[in-house]
C-alpha positions in Angstrom: 7.7 -4.3 -20.7 3.9 -3.6 -20.0 3.0 -4.4 -16.7 1.0 -1.4 -15.7 -0.3 0.4 -18.6 0.1 4.2 -17.0 3.5 6.0 -16.5 4.7 3.4 -13.7 5.8 1.4 -17.2 8.2 4.0 -17.8 9.4 5.2 -14.5 10.2 1.9 -13.3 11.7 0.7 -16.9 15.3 0.4 -15.6 13.8 -1.7 -12.6 11.5 -4.0 -14.1 14.3 -4.6 -17.0 17.1 -5.3 -14.1 18.4 -9.3 -12.9 16.8 -8.7 -9.5 13.5 -8.1 -10.4 13.9 -10.9 -13.1 15.0 -13.2 -10.8 12.2 -12.4 -8.3 9.6 -13.0 -11.5 11.3 -16.6 -11.9 10.5 -17.3 -8.4 7.2 -16.0 -8.2 6.0 -18.1 -11.1 7.3 -21.6 -9.5 5.3 -20.5 -6.6 2.1 -19.8 -8.1 2.8 -23.0 -9.8 3.6 -25.3 -7.0 1.4 -23.8 -4.3 -1.9 -21.8 -3.6 -0.3 -18.5 -3.5 -2.1 -14.6 -3.3 -2.8 -12.4 -4.5 -4.1 -13.8 -7.9 -1.3 -13.6 -10.6 -3.3 -10.7 -12.6 -3.5 -9.1 -9.1 0.3 -8.8 -8.2 0.8 -4.9 -9.7 -2.8 -4.0 -8.9 -1.8 -0.6 -6.9 0.2 0.6 -9.5 -1.8 -0.5 -12.3 -4.9 1.6 -10.2 -2.8 4.7 -9.2 -0.7 6.1 -11.8 2.8 7.6 -10.5 1.6 11.6 -11.6 -1.9 10.9 -9.8 0.2 9.3 -6.5 -0.5 12.0 -3.8 -0.8 9.4 -0.7 1.1 6.4 0.0 0.0 3.6 2.4 2.7 0.8 3.1 1.4 -2.5 4.3 4.0 -5.3 4.7 2.2 -8.5 2.7 -1.1 -9.7 1.6 -3.8 -11.6 3.3 -2.6 -15.1 3.3 -6.8 -16.0 4.0 -8.5 -17.4 0.8 -10.2 -14.4 -1.4 -9.0 -11.7 0.7 -5.9 -10.0 -1.1 -6.4 -8.3 -4.2 -3.1 -6.5 -4.2 -3.4 -3.1 -2.4 -2.8 -2.9 1.6 -5.1 -3.4 4.0 -7.9 -3.8 1.5 -10.0 -7.2 0.9 -12.4 -7.9 -2.3 -15.7 -7.4 -1.9 -18.0 -9.3 -0.3 -14.8 -10.5 2.3 -14.8 -9.8 5.9 -13.6 -6.6 6.8 -10.1 -7.9 9.0 -9.4 -6.4 12.4 -6.5 -4.0 11.0 -9.3 -2.5 8.7 -11.7 -2.4 11.5 -9.6 0.0 13.5 -8.7 1.8 10.5 -12.4 2.8 9.8 -12.8 3.9 13.5 -10.2 5.9 13.4 -11.6 7.5 10.0 -14.7 7.9 12.0 -13.1 9.7 15.1 -10.5 11.8 12.9 -12.9 13.2 10.1 -16.7 11.8 11.0 -17.0 9.5 8.1 -18.7 6.1 8.8 -17.2 3.5 6.3 -19.3 0.6 5.2 -18.8 -1.9 7.8 -19.2 -5.1 5.6 -17.1 -3.6 2.7 -13.5 -3.6 3.2 -12.5 -2.9 -0.6 -10.3 0.3 -0.8 -10.2 0.5 -4.8 -11.7 4.0 -4.5 -9.2 5.4 -2.4 -6.5 3.8 -5.0 -8.4 5.8 -7.9 -8.2 9.0 -5.9 -4.4 8.9 -5.7 -3.6 6.8 -2.5 -0.9 4.3 -3.6 -1.6 1.4 -1.3 1.7 -0.6 -1.7 2.4 -3.4 0.1 6.4 -4.2 0.5 6.1 -7.5 -0.6 3.7 -8.6 -3.1 2.5 -12.4 -2.4 2.2 -14.9 0.2 1.5 -18.5 0.3 -2.2 -19.3 1.7 -2.2 -19.1 5.1 1.8 -18.3 6.1 2.1 -14.9 6.4 5.4 -13.2 5.6 6.6 -16.8 3.6 7.7 -14.7 0.4 9.9 -12.1 2.2 12.7 -13.9 0.7 11.2 -13.4 -3.3 12.8 -10.2 -3.1 10.0 -8.0 -3.5 11.7 -5.6 -1.6 14.1 -4.4 -4.1 11.3 -3.6 -6.1 8.8 -1.8 -3.9 11.8 0.1 -2.1 12.8 0.9 -5.9 8.8 2.0 -6.1 9.3 4.6 -2.8 12.6 5.7 -3.8 11.1 6.9 -7.7 8.4 8.6 -5.6 10.9 10.5 -3.4 12.3 12.2 -6.8 8.7 13.5 -7.5 8.7 17.4 -7.4 4.9 17.4 -5.9 4.7 16.5 -2.6 3.8 12.9 -1.4 2.0 12.0 1.8 3.7 8.9 3.4 1.7 7.3 5.7 3.4 4.7 7.9 1.7 2.5 10.3 4.1 0.2 12.9 7.7 -0.5 12.8 7.8 -2.4 9.5 6.7 0.5 7.5 8.6 3.1 9.7 11.7 1.1 8.1 10.9 2.7 4.5 11.7 6.2 6.2 15.4 5.7 5.0 14.0 6.2 1.5 12.1 9.4 2.1 14.9 12.3 1.9 13.1 14.8 -0.1 12.2 17.6 2.1 8.9 18.2 0.2 7.4 14.8 1.3 5.7 14.6 4.5 5.7 11.7 6.5 2.9 10.5 8.9 3.6 8.0 11.4 2.4 5.8 14.2 2.0 2.1 15.6 0.1 -0.4 13.4 -3.5 -0.5 13.5 -3.8 -4.4 14.5 -5.7 -4.9 17.7 -2.0 -6.0 19.3 -0.6 -2.1 18.7 -3.8 0.3 17.9 -4.6 1.4 21.3 -0.9 2.4 22.0 -0.9 5.3 19.6 -2.9 4.3 16.6 -6.1 5.4 17.6 -6.1 9.5 18.3 -3.3 10.1 15.5 -5.3 11.6 13.2 -3.7 10.5 10.1 -6.4 11.2 7.7 -7.1 14.8 8.5 -3.0 15.5 9.4 -2.5 13.9 5.2 -5.5 16.6 3.8 -4.3 19.4 5.8 -0.9 18.9 4.2 -2.3 18.2 1.1 -4.1 21.5 1.4 -1.6 23.7 2.4 0.9 22.5 -0.7 -2.3 23.2 -3.1 -2.9 20.0 -4.1 -6.3 18.1 -4.1 -7.4 16.4 -0.5 -8.4 12.5 -0.5 -12.4 11.5 -0.6 -11.6 9.2 2.2 -15.5 8.3 2.1 -15.7 5.0 0.3 
């Protein structure tokens, strides 16, 4: 089954051929047929299509897609060009500026460039019904995305896992390989950013680790 058109097709072959994944796809297809669901069907696996297994150096774990019209396009925390930058991403931009002195474009929330740099922006739940955050949490997506994290844990080259907030931090359970590095803090949402996200310096910590391991750092400038 060619879902991603890169090495993820081989890495996840057993998972995508499983009964669990089949059931999730059947449920998701029904949701798209009967309701307004985001992201567009062709973007469900965008994160995996843009960032191959081999090229993944960093993972940013999100919960589920933005649920407003025209926002989600398959990358955690990212929105389509022309869409207002959401508050959490505004705070991410503030922290990049404070951490690295990089001023991101205030009107653009499209993080595709990061994906092409090797940052896998993975939502744990890959679809959502319009205006209903968390509405697809029971579709079974986490069987699939947890297995993605498990496969990345098996990599023989170091990966940085950026975990913001309690939901993302719960995925530490699958990150057991000591060659990898976890960067964690509270979530960048307006409700928690001032409780430890601001000043956590995730971007410089990530690049310092990659450089220490002889890997190319991420260019966070959009």
